[in-house]
DOSE-452185 format. One record per residue (C-alpha): residue number from 1; residue in one letter; x, y, z negated. Coordinates in steps of 0.1 Angstrom, whole numbers, plus 5000, padded with zeros to 4 digits. Example, Ala and Ser with C-alpha at 12.3 -4.5 7.8 and 13.67 -1.06 7.14 Angstrom:
BEGIN
NODE   seq   type   east   north     up
NODE     1      a   5123    4955   4922
NODE     2      s   5137    4989   4929
END
This chain:
BEGIN
NODE   seq   type   east   north     up
NODE     1      m   9097    8273   1085
NODE     2      c   9131    8267   1097
NODE     3      g   9154    8249   1122
NODE     4      i   9176    8219   1111
NODE     5      a   9205    8202   1127
NODE     6      g   9231    8175   1120
NODE     7      l   9261    8157   1136
NODE     8      v   9283    8129   1126
NODE     9      s   9315    8128   1147
NODE    10      n   9352    8120   1146
NODE    11      k   9355    8131   1183
NODE    12      v   9345    8168   1181
NODE    13      n   9345    8194   1153
NODE    14      s   9311    8187   1139
NODE    15      r   9310    8220   1119
NODE    16      t   9317    8241   1150
NODE    17      v   9291    8221   1171
NODE    18      v   9264    8223   1143
NODE    19      r   9270    8260   1140
NODE    20      h   9263    8264   1178
NODE    21      m   9233    8242   1174
NODE    22      c   9219    8264   1146
NODE    23      k   9225    8296   1167
NODE    24      k   9205    8280   1194
NODE    25      m   9176    8278   1170
NODE    26      i   9179    8314   1156
NODE    27      h   9142    8320   1166
NODE    28      r   9131    8293   1142
NODE    29      g   9151    8308   1113
NODE    30      p   9162    8344   1117
NODE    31      d   9168    8350   1080
NODE    32      g   9199    8330   1074
NODE    33      e   9223    8301   1083
NODE    34      d   9244    8277   1063
NODE    35      l   9262    8243   1067
NODE    36      f   9272    8214   1045
NODE    37      f   9302    8191   1054
NODE    38      d   9310    8157   1041
NODE    39      e   9346    8146   1045
NODE    40      n   9340    8109   1038
NODE    41      t   9316    8105   1067
NODE    42      g   9322    8135   1090
NODE    43      l   9286    8145   1086
NODE    44      t   9277    8181   1090
NODE    45      l   9242    8194   1082
NODE    46      g   9230    8228   1094
NODE    47      h   9200    8250   1086
NODE    48      r   9185    8282   1100
NODE    49      r   9161    8299   1075
NODE    50      l   9128    8317   1080
NODE    51      s   9122    8329   1045
NODE    52      i   9085    8323   1034
NODE    53      v   9087    8312   0997
NODE    54      d   9114    8323   0974
NODE    55      l   9132    8349   0994
NODE    56      s   9163    8349   0972
NODE    57      d   9195    8328   0977
NODE    58      t   9181    8301   0954
NODE    59      g   9161    8290   0984
NODE    60      t   9191    8286   1007
NODE    61      q   9197    8253   1025
NODE    62      p   9214    8229   1028
NODE    63      m   9206    8223   0991
NODE    64      i   9222    8199   0967
NODE    65      s   9201    8181   0940
NODE    66      h   9207    8188   0904
NODE    67      n   9224    8155   0900
NODE    68      g   9247    8161   0929
NODE    69      r   9237    8130   0947
NODE    70      y   9214    8143   0975
NODE    71      v   9217    8170   1001
NODE    72      i   9187    8182   1021
NODE    73      v   9180    8202   1051
NODE    74      y   9142    8207   1056
NODE    75      n   9118    8225   1079
NODE    76      g   9083    8231   1066
NODE    77      e   9063    8238   1035
NODE    78      i   9051    8217   1005
NODE    79      y   9018    8232   0997
NODE    80      n   9014    8214   0962
NODE    81      s   9049    8223   0950
NODE    82      d   9037    8242   0920
NODE    83      v   9018    8211   0909
NODE    84      l   9048    8189   0915
NODE    85      r   9071    8213   0897
NODE    86      e   9050    8211   0866
NODE    87      e   9048    8173   0868
NODE    88      l   9086    8170   0869
NODE    89      l   9090    8195   0840
NODE    90      s   9063    8178   0818
NODE    91      a   9078    8144   0824
NODE    92      g   9114    8157   0815
NODE    93      l   9126    8147   0849
NODE    94      v   9139    8182   0854
NODE    95      t   9147    8206   0825
NODE    96      s   9146    8238   0846
NODE    97      f   9146    8250   0882
NODE    98      r   9172    8274   0897
NODE    99      g   9145    8292   0918
NODE   100      t   9109    8291   0930
NODE   101      s   9114    8274   0964
NODE   102      d   9094    8244   0975
NODE   103      t   9127    8230   0989
NODE   104      e   9141    8225   0953
NODE   105      v   9109    8209   0942
NODE   106      l   9109    8184   0972
NODE   107      l   9145    8176   0966
NODE   108      e   9140    8170   0928
NODE   109      c   9110    8148   0936
NODE   110      i   9131    8127   0959
NODE   111      a   9158    8124   0932
NODE   112      a   9132    8115   0906
NODE   113      y   9108    8092   0925
NODE   114      g   9127    8080   0956
NODE   115      m   9120    8094   0990
NODE   116      r   9089    8074   0999
NODE   117      n   9071    8080   0966
NODE   118      a   9080    8116   0968
NODE   119      l   9065    8121   1003
NODE   120      i   9033    8102   0993
NODE   121      k   9029    8128   0965
NODE   122      c   9036    8158   0989
NODE   123      k   9010    8178   1006
NODE   124      g   9025    8197   1035
NODE   125      m   9043    8198   1069
NODE   126      f   9078    8189   1072
NODE   127      a   9109    8175   1091
NODE   128      i   9135    8163   1067
NODE   129      a   9171    8151   1068
NODE   130      l   9184    8138   1035
NODE   131      f   9220    8128   1028
NODE   132      d   9226    8103   1000
NODE   133      r   9263    8109   0990
NODE   134      e   9264    8078   0968
NODE   135      n   9253    8054   0995
NODE   136      r   9264    8074   1025
NODE   137      t   9229    8070   1041
NODE   138      l   9211    8096   1062
NODE   139      s   9173    8096   1061
NODE   140      l   9151    8114   1085
NODE   141      a   9114    8119   1079
NODE   142      r   9084    8137   1095
NODE   143      d   9051    8148   1080
NODE   144      r   9019    8126   1082
NODE   145      v   9006    8137   1116
NODE   146      g   9037    8153   1132
NODE   147      e   9033    8191   1127
NODE   148      k   9071    8196   1125
NODE   149      p   9094    8183   1153
NODE   150      l   9125    8162   1148
NODE   151      y   9147    8148   1177
NODE   152      y   9176    8124   1171
NODE   153      g   9199    8100   1190
NODE   154      h   9235    8093   1200
NODE   155      i   9258    8112   1224
NODE   156      n   9291    8097   1232
NODE   157      g   9287    8075   1202
NODE   158      d   9280    8102   1178
NODE   159      f   9248    8105   1158
NODE   160      i   9229    8139   1163
NODE   161      f   9196    8154   1153
NODE   162      a   9178    8187   1155
NODE   163      s   9145    8204   1155
NODE   164      e   9148    8212   1192
NODE   165      l   9163    8194   1223
NODE   166      n   9180    8227   1233
NODE   167      a   9200    8225   1201
NODE   168      i   9211    8189   1208
NODE   169      k   9223    8200   1242
NODE   170      e   9250    8222   1224
NODE   171      y   9271    8190   1220
NODE   172      p   9303    8195   1240
NODE   173      n   9301    8185   1276
NODE   174      c   9266    8172   1271
NODE   175      r   9255    8150   1300
NODE   176      l   9221    8138   1290
NODE   177      k   9202    8116   1316
NODE   178      l   9166    8121   1325
NODE   179      s   9143    8093   1313
NODE   180      k   9123    8078   1342
NODE   181      k   9098    8064   1317
NODE   182      a   9093    8099   1300
NODE   183      v   9089    8115   1334
NODE   184      d   9062    8090   1343
NODE   185      e   9045    8095   1310
NODE   186      y   9047    8133   1312
NODE   187      l   9032    8133   1347
NODE   188      r   9002    8114   1333
NODE   189      y   8996    8133   1300
NODE   190      s   9011    8167   1307
NODE   191      f   9034    8160   1277
NODE   192      v   9062    8136   1267
NODE   193      p   9047    8112   1241
NODE   194      t   9065    8101   1209
NODE   195      p   9089    8084   1205
NODE   196      l   9102    8094   1239
NODE   197      s   9120    8126   1248
NODE   198      i   9126    8137   1283
NODE   199      y   9162    8124   1280
NODE   200      e   9174    8088   1276
NODE   201      g   9188    8080   1242
NODE   202      i   9172    8110   1225
NODE   203      y   9140    8103   1206
NODE   204      k   9113    8119   1186
NODE   205      l   9108    8105   1151
NODE   206      t   9074    8090   1145
NODE   207      p   9052    8108   1120
NODE   208      g   9047    8092   1087
NODE   209      v   9080    8072   1089
NODE   210      i   9113    8075   1069
NODE   211      r   9142    8063   1091
NODE   212      t   9173    8056   1071
NODE   213      f   9206    8052   1089
NODE   214      a   9235    8035   1072
NODE   215      y   9270    8046   1077
NODE   216      p   9283    8049   1105
NODE   217      y   9247    8057   1116
NODE   218      t   9243    8032   1144
NODE   219      e   9217    8010   1126
NODE   220      y   9186    8020   1107
NODE   221      t   9157    8007   1087
NODE   222      d   9121    8021   1086
NODE   223      e   9097    8028   1057
NODE   224      v   9062    8038   1065
NODE   225      y   9048    8062   1038
NODE   226      y   9017    8071   1058
NODE   227      d   9000    8051   1085
NODE   228      l   8973    8072   1101
NODE   229      r   8956    8042   1117
NODE   230      e   8954    8023   1084
NODE   231      e   8940    8054   1067
NODE   232      y   8914    8058   1094
NODE   233      i   8903    8022   1091
NODE   234      k   8902    8025   1053
NODE   235      g   8879    8055   1056
NODE   236      q   8856    8038   1081
NODE   237      d   8854    8007   1061
NODE   238      n   8846    8027   1030
NODE   239      l   8821    8053   1043
NODE   240      f   8810    8083   1023
NODE   241      n   8778    8071   1006
NODE   242      g   8762    8104   0997
NODE   243      s   8736    8123   1015
NODE   244      y   8744    8145   1044
NODE   245      e   8739    8176   1023
NODE   246      e   8764    8162   0997
NODE   247      a   8788    8155   1025
NODE   248      v   8785    8192   1036
NODE   249      d   8792    8203   1000
NODE   250      e   8822    8180   0997
NODE   251      l   8837    8191   1031
NODE   252      d   8833    8227   1020
NODE   253      l   8852    8220   0988
NODE   254      v   8879    8199   1004
NODE   255      l   8886    8225   1032
NODE   256      k   8885    8254   1007
NODE   257      a   8911    8237   0985
NODE   258      a   8933    8230   1015
NODE   259      v   8930    8266   1027
NODE   260      k   8938    8279   0992
NODE   261      s   8969    8257   0989
NODE   262      e   8982    8270   1023
NODE   263      l   8979    8306   1012
NODE   264      m   9013    8301   0993
NODE   265      s   9036    8328   1007
NODE   266      d   9060    8356   0996
NODE   267      v   9055    8372   1031
NODE   268      p   9025    8387   1049
NODE   269      l   9000    8361   1060
NODE   270      g   8970    8361   1084
NODE   271      a   8950    8338   1108
NODE   272      f   8942    8332   1144
NODE   273      l   8905    8339   1151
NODE   274      s   8895    8327   1187
NODE   275      g   8857    8331   1182
NODE   276      g   8852    8293   1182
NODE   277      i   8839    8271   1154
NODE   278      d   8872    8258   1140
NODE   279      s   8891    8291   1136
NODE   280      a   8860    8308   1123
NODE   281      t   8856    8282   1096
NODE   282      i   8892    8286   1084
NODE   283      v   8890    8324   1084
NODE   284      s   8856    8322   1066
NODE   285      l   8871    8301   1038
NODE   286      m   8902    8323   1036
NODE   287      q   8881    8355   1032
NODE   288      s   8859    8338   1007
NODE   289      i   8888    8333   0983
NODE   290      s   8908    8364   0991
NODE   291      d   8904    8397   0972
NODE   292      t   8916    8417   1002
NODE   293      p   8907    8416   1039
NODE   294      v   8924    8388   1057
NODE   295      k   8945    8398   1087
NODE   296      t   8930    8381   1118
NODE   297      f   8943    8381   1154
NODE   298      t   8926    8375   1187
NODE   299      i   8937    8380   1223
NODE   300      g   8911    8386   1250
NODE   301      f   8912    8384   1288
NODE   302      e   8901    8409   1313
NODE   303      e   8884    8381   1332
NODE   304      k   8851    8377   1312
NODE   305      a   8848    8339   1321
NODE   306      y   8877    8334   1297
NODE   307      d   8872    8360   1272
NODE   308      e   8859    8354   1236
NODE   309      s   8873    8384   1220
NODE   310      e   8840    8401   1215
NODE   311      y   8827    8370   1197
NODE   312      a   8859    8371   1175
NODE   313      a   8853    8407   1167
NODE   314      d   8817    8401   1157
NODE   315      i   8828    8373   1133
NODE   316      a   8856    8395   1119
NODE   317      g   8831    8423   1114
NODE   318      h   8807    8400   1096
NODE   319      l   8834    8385   1072
NODE   320      g   8852    8420   1068
NODE   321      t   8887    8409   1079
NODE   322      d   8914    8433   1091
NODE   323      h   8912    8424   1127
NODE   324      t   8936    8430   1156
NODE   325      s   8925    8423   1191
NODE   326      l   8946    8427   1223
NODE   327      i   8930    8424   1257
NODE   328      i   8956    8411   1283
NODE   329      n   8955    8411   1320
NODE   330      e   8965    8383   1344
NODE   331      r   8999    8399   1349
NODE   332      k   9008    8395   1312
NODE   333      l   8998    8359   1314
NODE   334      e   9020    8353   1345
NODE   335      n   9049    8370   1328
NODE   336      v   9051    8343   1303
NODE   337      l   9058    8316   1328
NODE   338      p   9096    8323   1332
NODE   339      l   9099    8318   1294
NODE   340      l   9083    8284   1292
NODE   341      p   9115    8263   1298
NODE   342      s   9132    8279   1268
NODE   343      i   9102    8279   1245
NODE   344      y   9095    8243   1252
NODE   345      s   9127    8224   1254
NODE   346      e   9111    8196   1274
NODE   347      p   9084    8198   1301
NODE   348      f   9051    8206   1287
NODE   349      a   9021    8215   1308
NODE   350      d   8992    8224   1287
NODE   351      s   8983    8258   1302
NODE   352      s   8968    8271   1270
NODE   353      e   9005    8274   1258
NODE   354      i   9005    8307   1276
NODE   355      p   8978    8326   1256
NODE   356      t   8990    8306   1225
NODE   357      y   9024    8323   1228
NODE   358      l   9008    8357   1233
NODE   359      v   8985    8355   1203
NODE   360      s   9015    8343   1182
NODE   361      k   9035    8372   1194
NODE   362      l   9006    8395   1185
NODE   363      a   9003    8380   1150
NODE   364      r   9041    8382   1144
NODE   365      s   9039    8420   1147
NODE   366      k   9020    8421   1114
NODE   367      v   9025    8388   1096
NODE   368      t   9050    8360   1092
NODE   369      v   9026    8332   1085
NODE   370      s   8994    8324   1103
NODE   371      l   8967    8297   1097
NODE   372      s   8948    8281   1125
NODE   373      g   8918    8259   1131
NODE   374      d   8935    8231   1150
NODE   375      a   8923    8195   1145
NODE   376      g   8886    8204   1142
NODE   377      d   8879    8187   1176
NODE   378      e   8898    8155   1169
NODE   379      l   8885    8150   1133
NODE   380      f   8849    8161   1138
NODE   381      a   8840    8149   1174
NODE   382      g   8843    8182   1191
NODE   383      y   8854    8172   1226
NODE   384      n   8827    8164   1252
NODE   385      t   8848    8135   1262
NODE   386      y   8838    8116   1231
NODE   387      w   8801    8114   1238
NODE   388      k   8804    8113   1275
NODE   389      v   8828    8085   1277
NODE   390      a   8810    8065   1249
NODE   391      n   8778    8069   1269
NODE   392      l   8795    8057   1301
NODE   393      y   8810    8028   1282
NODE   394      r   8775    8017   1268
NODE   395      q   8761    8020   1303
NODE   396      i   8787    7999   1321
NODE   397      k   8794    7974   1293
NODE   398      p   8763    7951   1302
NODE   399      v   8772    7950   1339
NODE   400      p   8785    7916   1347
NODE   401      r   8824    7914   1345
NODE   402      i   8828    7896   1378
NODE   403      f   8808    7923   1395
NODE   404      k   8828    7952   1379
NODE   405      k   8860    7935   1388
NODE   406      a   8850    7929   1424
NODE   407      v   8838    7965   1430
NODE   408      g   8867    7979   1410
NODE   409      r   8893    7962   1431
NODE   410      l   8878    7976   1463
NODE   411      g   8886    8012   1452
NODE   412      a   8917    8006   1429
NODE   413      n   8941    8017   1456
NODE   414      s   8918    8041   1475
NODE   415      k   8932    8074   1486
NODE   416      d   8900    8090   1478
NODE   417      n   8904    8104   1443
NODE   418      t   8867    8100   1433
NODE   419      l   8866    8063   1444
NODE   420      y   8899    8057   1427
NODE   421      r   8887    8070   1394
NODE   422      m   8854    8052   1396
NODE   423      a   8872    8020   1403
NODE   424      h   8894    8022   1374
NODE   425      c   8866    8030   1351
NODE   426      l   8849    7997   1363
NODE   427      l   8881    7978   1356
NODE   428      a   8884    7990   1321
NODE   429      e   8874    7962   1299
NODE   430      d   8871    7982   1265
NODE   431      i   8867    8018   1253
NODE   432      a   8905    8023   1249
NODE   433      n   8912    8017   1286
NODE   434      l   8880    8036   1297
NODE   435      h   8892    8066   1277
NODE   436      e   8925    8064   1294
NODE   437      a   8910    8060   1329
NODE   438      v   8886    8090   1325
NODE   439      c   8910    8114   1308
NODE   440      y   8944    8105   1323
NODE   441      d   8942    8081   1352
NODE   442      m   8939    8110   1375
NODE   443      t   8948    8096   1409
NODE   444      y   8965    8069   1428
NODE   445      l   8995    8092   1430
NODE   446      a   9002    8090   1393
NODE   447      p   9025    8063   1379
NODE   448      k   9008    8031   1371
NODE   449      h   8999    8027   1334
NODE   450      d   9002    7997   1311
NODE   451      r   8971    7984   1296
NODE   452      e   8960    8002   1263
NODE   453      d   8957    7982   1231
NODE   454      m   8925    7987   1210
NODE   455      l   8932    8004   1177
NODE   456      l   8899    7996   1160
NODE   457      t   8877    7966   1160
NODE   458      s   8843    7960   1176
NODE   459      s   8827    7970   1143
NODE   460      h   8838    8006   1147
NODE   461      t   8822    8030   1173
NODE   462      p   8837    8039   1206
NODE   463      e   8837    8076   1195
NODE   464      d   8859    8067   1165
NODE   465      e   8883    8048   1187
NODE   466      m   8888    8079   1209
NODE   467      m   8891    8103   1180
NODE   468      l   8918    8080   1164
NODE   469      r   8936    8077   1197
NODE   470      d   8937    8115   1201
NODE   471      m   8950    8120   1165
NODE   472      l   8978    8096   1172
NODE   473      r   8990    8109   1205
NODE   474      y   8972    8139   1221
NODE   475      h   8971    8159   1188
NODE   476      p   9007    8157   1177
NODE   477      d   9023    8157   1212
NODE   478      d   9002    8183   1228
NODE   479      i   8983    8205   1203
NODE   480      l   9009    8205   1175
NODE   481      v   9038    8210   1199
NODE   482      k   9020    8239   1215
NODE   483      v   9014    8258   1183
NODE   484      d   9049    8250   1168
NODE   485      r   9069    8260   1198
NODE   486      a   9048    8291   1206
NODE   487      g   9050    8303   1170
NODE   488      m   9086    8294   1164
NODE   489      a   9096    8313   1197
NODE   490      v   9086    8345   1178
NODE   491      s   9095    8333   1143
NODE   492      l   9060    8328   1132
NODE   493      e   9050    8300   1109
NODE   494      n   9017    8283   1118
NODE   495      r   8998    8263   1092
NODE   496      v   8969    8239   1099
NODE   497      p   8946    8234   1069
NODE   498      m   8925    8207   1085
NODE   499      l   8956    8184   1085
NODE   500      d   8957    8184   1047
NODE   501      k   8958    8148   1036
NODE   502      d   8926    8151   1016
NODE   503      v   8907    8166   1046
NODE   504      l   8920    8139   1067
NODE   505      s   8908    8111   1042
NODE   506      f   8874    8127   1039
NODE   507      s   8869    8131   1076
NODE   508      f   8879    8095   1082
NODE   509      s   8852    8083   1057
NODE   510      l   8823    8101   1074
NODE   511      p   8797    8083   1094
NODE   512      l   8796    8093   1130
NODE   513      e   8761    8108   1128
NODE   514      y   8775    8134   1103
NODE   515      k   8799    8146   1131
NODE   516      l   8780    8139   1163
NODE   517      m   8742    8136   1168
NODE   518      t   8715    8140   1194
NODE   519      e   8686    8163   1188
NODE   520      g   8661    8159   1217
NODE   521      d   8682    8166   1248
NODE   522      k   8709    8184   1229
NODE   523      i   8742    8170   1218
NODE   524      i   8754    8185   1185
NODE   525      s   8792    8180   1181
NODE   526      k   8811    8190   1150
NODE   527      r   8779    8189   1132
NODE   528      i   8792    8189   1096
NODE   529      l   8819    8213   1103
NODE   530      k   8793    8238   1118
NODE   531      d   8770    8234   1088
NODE   532      v   8800    8244   1065
NODE   533      l   8806    8274   1087
NODE   534      y   8770    8285   1087
NODE   535      r   8773    8291   1050
NODE   536      y   8795    8320   1057
NODE   537      v   8786    8332   1093
NODE   538      p   8751    8333   1107
NODE   539      k   8742    8304   1130
NODE   540      e   8729    8326   1157
NODE   541      m   8763    8343   1158
NODE   542      m   8780    8310   1168
NODE   543      e   8754    8294   1191
NODE   544      r   8768    8302   1225
NODE   545      p   8788    8285   1252
NODE   546      k   8824    8279   1245
NODE   547      k   8848    8295   1270
NODE   548      g   8880    8279   1258
NODE   549      f   8915    8293   1255
NODE   550      s   8930    8289   1289
NODE   551      v   8942    8305   1321
NODE   552      p   8926    8306   1356
NODE   553      l   8947    8277   1367
NODE   554      e   8928    8269   1398
NODE   555      r   8930    8304   1412
NODE   556      w   8967    8307   1402
NODE   557      l   8973    8275   1424
NODE   558      s   8952    8289   1452
NODE   559      t   8961    8325   1458
NODE   560      g   8985    8352   1447
NODE   561      e   9020    8354   1434
NODE   562      i   9019    8323   1413
NODE   563      h   9006    8303   1443
NODE   564      k   9034    8317   1464
NODE   565      w   9061    8309   1437
NODE   566      a   9047    8275   1431
NODE   567      w   9047    8265   1468
NODE   568      d   9082    8280   1473
NODE   569      i   9098    8258   1446
NODE   570      l   9078    8227   1456
NODE   571      t   9089    8231   1492
NODE   572      g   9126    8233   1481
NODE   573      s   9121    8208   1452
NODE   574      r   9152    8198   1434
NODE   575      l   9133    8169   1419
NODE   576      v   9130    8156   1454
NODE   577      r   9166    8165   1463
NODE   578      d   9178    8145   1433
NODE   579      g   9156    8115   1439
NODE   580      i   9135    8119   1408
NODE   581      l   9102    8125   1428
NODE   582      d   9094    8113   1464
NODE   583      r   9088    8139   1490
NODE   584      s   9056    8121   1501
NODE   585      y   9044    8121   1465
NODE   586      v   9048    8159   1461
NODE   587      d   9032    8166   1496
NODE   588      a   9003    8143   1489
NODE   589      i   8994    8161   1456
NODE   590      i   8997    8195   1474
NODE   591      h   8975    8183   1502
NODE   592      s   8948    8167   1479
NODE   593      f   8946    8200   1460
NODE   594      e   8944    8222   1492
NODE   595      a   8919    8200   1509
NODE   596      k   8895    8191   1480
NODE   597      r   8907    8210   1450
NODE   598      v   8913    8178   1432
NODE   599      n   8944    8168   1411
NODE   600      k   8948    8204   1398
NODE   601      t   8963    8191   1366
NODE   602      l   8987    8167   1382
NODE   603      l   8998    8195   1406
NODE   604      w   9005    8218   1376
NODE   605      n   9024    8190   1358
NODE   606      v   9047    8188   1389
NODE   607      i   9052    8226   1390
NODE   608      v   9061    8228   1354
NODE   609      l   9084    8198   1356
NODE   610      e   9102    8215   1386
NODE   611      q   9106    8248   1367
NODE   612      w   9119    8230   1336
NODE   613      y   9143    8209   1357
NODE   614      r   9158    8239   1374
NODE   615      a   9163    8257   1342
NODE   616      n   9179    8227   1324
END
């Protein structure tokens, strides 16, 4: 895991600037730094290294290919690098390797097969910048689902890219302008969705895409090497045709293979264990193939309504892991708040980022790599939203359209939050827009949203439409941002086995009833994932209400020090002062929360935006 940066300029000293950019990302790579400069183009590539595989100098980046044509800086891990290494050697495409790093394997795969074919072969997470010295092109790429970040754009006519926005802002006399579109999207979603960044002219690269810039790097062409929507449709159109029991067997094998491949490391490795289904499954599989106790980490909360640490300890005890648990009080949660603008270089308001940072910090005290159970909800129908919104959709779908529109228009501009949301649910003509209305169309105060396009056809289920939508937007721009930035803030690499490409393909091919089913009055979500877990952990140990991994946000906004701090900065809002938010907008959000305890999420979004704006 590392930080990468690059700049093409004839206006400033690109080597000096890129060195400053790298120093800004020292937390992403505390083990080393190096640069590459090309005199013909003025391109400088920079790299900060967190040594995970091949700790010697043979793993240093920027790295030049054996044939001298390509130069790479790369952030991530290629989990099947050993297989690819043997393939290259067997085919005579490489006679020998200088070291054991996956970087060298990736680079030689690109030299041998071309970038698109090489990335199709790779299993891993990555953000890559590849310079072709022969053609003077610069290619940027991200992994299939966006585990690793990559920002790029132009400042003062110069092309620039980096793993973090804070690094891009090291450009001399940088005057980036806030994007109004990004602010609106952030207020709705609590994150800035790809391809936007919070700044005009700076963008996030879309996952699964290779964007190649021709010298002088003002124009580009795109190649898609992985289209998640197409893969999802392919899976749903070619459903797994075995029995449910065979599907459980297959998922067990596919997940175990993914976990095994992600144990590659020359440094200490462990896992997060929250007490929930997803992390318990990953830890169970890790321990089943490990000869020694897996190091596991949990943070608990003094407030029992949020605490799952006892459940995690029970699971760890049953599996025999080397478990570390830390109980934190509310003050420790609050102390993280001032750090958020530097950890997340653009506004990000998923409040679970706070405990995620703390568990990452705990894990980093003993390991350098940690596996997590992220993506279980999106792949195996874990969110209550999926069945609740699907049921609502099936109930209102038969209602005559003329009636829904007439009633919906009556409340579409209501200042009553409940009426407003009900109206927009009635006005939603398909599951895509109903999902948007229920999950994100929080209030008449939020910016108006464009109509959503359906991603799947009517032959697919509403639940699959919602899972796909979350995998394309919510998961990469919220969940993966949260775990990457929280981990990298303490130089911890986080790996997500459920995002292995074979796990993705298999999950996409499963019938909905293998993921989500009704048993009497009971809804069973993540059905198949749970049945894999129950092979390792007793069912009765897991059958309990989920408490989540969050903070007491409503109380924070109602009483105490955070309430006072939040109201102070909103009263003297610089967003209002600078014309970014309207005073009446902010006052209305505060009033609606104080009067009816509604719009909690929107209020928190505004507070986090205000805090970020002051810091930046």
